[in-house]
C-alpha positions in Angstrom: -0.3 0.0 0.0 1.5 3.6 -0.8 2.3 6.3 1.6 -0.8 7.9 0.2 -3.2 5.3 0.3 -2.9 4.2 4.1 -4.3 7.7 5.1 -7.4 7.2 2.6 -7.9 3.8 4.1 -7.8 5.4 8.1 -10.4 8.5 6.9 -12.6 5.4 5.2 -12.6 3.6 8.5 -13.3 6.0 10.7 -16.0 7.5 8.1 -17.4 3.9 8.2 -17.0 3.9 11.9 -19.3 6.9 12.3 -21.8 6.1 9.8 -21.4 2.4 10.9 -25.1 2.5 11.5 -26.4 3.6 8.4 -25.2 0.0 7.1 -27.5 -2.7 6.5 -25.8 -5.5 8.6 -28.6 -7.7 7.3 -30.6 -9.5 10.1 -33.0 -6.9 10.5 -36.2 -7.8 11.9 -39.8 -6.0 11.7 -40.3 -5.4 15.3 -37.3 -3.1 15.3 -37.1 -1.7 11.9 -39.4 1.2 12.9 -38.2 3.3 15.0 -40.3 5.8 16.9 -38.4 9.5 18.3 -36.8 8.8 21.7 -37.1 10.9 25.0 -34.8 13.6 25.0 -32.7 11.6 27.3 -31.0 9.8 24.4 -28.6 12.0 22.1 -30.1 13.4 18.8 -26.9 12.7 16.9 -23.2 12.2 17.8 -22.1 16.2 17.9 -21.5 15.3 21.7 -19.0 13.2 20.9 -16.9 16.4 19.3 -14.9 17.5 22.7 -14.3 13.8 23.5 -11.9 13.4 20.4 -8.3 13.0 20.7 -7.0 14.3 17.3 -6.7 18.1 16.7 -10.0 18.8 14.4 -8.3 20.3 11.7 -5.9 17.5 11.6 -9.2 14.8 11.3 -10.7 17.2 8.9 -7.7 16.9 6.7 -7.0 12.7 7.4 -11.2 12.0 7.0 -12.5 15.0 5.2 -15.0 18.0 6.5 -17.9 16.7 4.4 -17.6 13.6 5.6 -16.6 14.2 9.2 -19.7 16.9 9.0 -22.4 14.0 8.4 -20.9 11.8 10.9 -21.8 14.2 13.7 -25.2 15.6 12.4 -26.8 12.5 10.9 -29.4 12.0 13.7 -29.3 8.7 15.4 -32.9 7.8 14.9 -31.9 8.0 10.6 -28.9 5.7 11.4 -31.2 3.4 13.5 -33.8 3.3 10.1 -30.9 3.0 7.9 -29.6 -0.1 9.3 -33.1 -1.8 9.5 -33.4 -1.2 13.4 -32.5 -1.4 16.6 -30.5 -4.5 16.6 -28.7 -4.1 13.2 -27.4 -1.0 14.2 -26.0 -2.2 17.7 -24.1 -5.0 15.7 -22.8 -3.0 13.1 -21.7 -0.1 15.6 -20.0 -3.0 18.1 -18.3 -4.5 14.7 -16.2 -1.5 14.5 -15.5 -1.0 18.2 -13.9 -4.3 17.9 -11.9 -3.6 14.9 -10.6 -0.5 16.4 -9.6 -2.2 20.0 -8.0 -4.5 17.8 -5.8 -1.9 15.9 -5.5 0.0 19.4 -4.3 -3.1 20.4 -1.3 -3.8 18.4 -0.5 -0.2 18.4 3.4 -0.8 19.0 4.1 -3.4 16.3 1.6 -1.7 13.9 3.9 1.5 14.6 7.1 -0.2 14.1 6.0 -1.3 10.3 4.6 1.9 9.5 8.4 3.0 10.2 9.8 -0.1 8.4 7.3 1.4 5.3 8.7 5.1 5.4 5.9 6.7 7.6 6.6 10.0 9.5 6.1 9.9 12.9 3.1 12.7 12.7 1.3 10.4 9.9 1.6 7.5 12.6 0.6 9.7 15.2 -2.3 10.8 13.4 -3.3 7.1 12.6 -3.5 6.2 16.0 -5.4 9.1 17.4 -7.9 8.6 14.4 -8.7 4.9 15.5 -8.8 6.4 19.0 -11.4 8.9 17.7 -13.2 5.6 15.7 -13.7 3.9 18.9 -15.4 7.0 20.7 -17.2 7.2 17.8 -18.5 4.2 17.8 -19.1 3.0 21.4 -20.9 6.7 21.6 -23.1 5.5 18.6 -23.9 1.8 20.3 -24.6 3.8 23.6 -26.9 5.7 21.8 -28.7 3.3 20.3 -29.2 0.9 23.5 -30.4 4.3 24.9 -33.0 4.1 22.2 -33.9 0.6 23.3 -34.3 1.2 26.4 -36.6 4.0 26.0 -38.3 2.2 23.1 -38.5 -1.2 24.0 -39.6 -4.2 21.3 -42.9 -5.3 22.0 -42.6 -8.9 23.5 -44.7 -11.9 21.6 -47.8 -12.6 23.1 -48.7 -16.1 23.3 -51.7 -17.1 21.4 -54.3 -19.0 23.4 -54.1 -21.0 20.4 -50.7 -21.5 19.7 -49.0 -24.9 20.3 -45.6 -25.5 21.6 -43.2 -22.1 20.6 -45.7 -20.5 18.4 -46.5 -17.3 19.2 -49.2 -14.8 17.9 -48.3 -11.4 17.0 -48.4 -8.3 19.3 -51.8 -6.7 19.7 -52.0 -3.5 17.2 -52.5 -0.2 18.7 
């Protein structure tokens, strides 16, 4: 991978992380696909995370791209959940990226050495790992926000049908 491709890769990973809730991770379920607005206690979007970032914002904008970064922080959590196909797929997608960032950070020392061998300068290496820490922060905040929505607006439990046998259930009453 060339010297210029790796920053783009890191930028793409952070963008994907910030928008991971927008990806269709499959396995959506009709009971979670529709999301009603949550009470005020849950974050509306991820803008509150900006103050928790460790990469200087101008560097992060340059690394990721201003428009992509703005979209990460301005898109509503409810829209991200809807785009994901519901609460469960949104949480799964966010948790997947949390694990990926944790893995990168767990191997930071070895990766730093490899980047040095590949000719990366110290500023690039530092920005890469700071941006990975920010990706972890953004994705964990997303997962927490979606879980907040789920707690405020839990999916209805299936109702056992009086005529059902064994493990059969009837749909929850409408209304």
